N, C-alpha and C positions, 0 to 999 in steps of 0.2 A: 633394228638398224634402219629399215625403210621408214618407220614412223619418225625416228629421230631426225633423219635427213629431211623428211617432209616438213617437220615442225620448223626446222631451220629455214627452209625455203619460205614457209608461211610468214615467219617472223621478218625475214628480209624483204620479201616482195610485197606483203600486205601491211607491213609496219605494225604488227601485233606482237605483244609479248606472249610468252608461253602460257601464262595464266589468263590471258584474254581469249585464247583460242577455244572456241566451242565447236567441236567436230561435227555436231549435229545441226548447227545453225545453217540457215539458208544463206548461201554465199552472197547473193544480191540483196535480199530483203533484210536479213538480220545483221550481216557484217558490213552493210552499206558500201559494197564494192561496185564501182561503176564498170561499164562494159570495157573500157580501155584498160583499166587496172586488171580486170578479170582476164582479158586476152593476154596481157603481159605475164600474168601469173601462170596461166596455162602453158604459154610458150616456155617459160622458165622451168616448169615441171617437166615438160617434154624433153628439154635439153638436158636437165640434170639426171633424168632416169633413162635417157636414150630411148624414148618411146614416142609414138605419135597417136593422138586421139583422132578418131574419125568424127565427122560432124554429128552423126546420130548418137555417138557415145556421149558427146558433150551435152546434148539435149537431156540426157539421163542424169547428168551430174549436177546435183543441187547443193550438196554438202561436201565438206572436206572428207568425211568418212567414205562417201561414195567415190570420191576421187582416189582415195587410198585403195579401195577395192578394185577399181579399174587398173591402177598401177600394178597391183599384185597379180591380176589376171594377165596382164601383158608381159610380166616378168617370168611367168611360168614356162 
């Protein structure tokens, strides 16, 4: 459920289709997401999952898989 919801957010926010999503790709380097798009994406994720990332947590998030792991930790 979480992964499906997350994929929908990625598709909508980052304008990627499900088959284009590489969960292990570096968000900035490999997916070519600029800082403004990344910030918008993070804010959307926070809103959709009703969570808030701390600044130091964001420093650790380099891939979509890492972001999913952080969401799961916050939902526990």
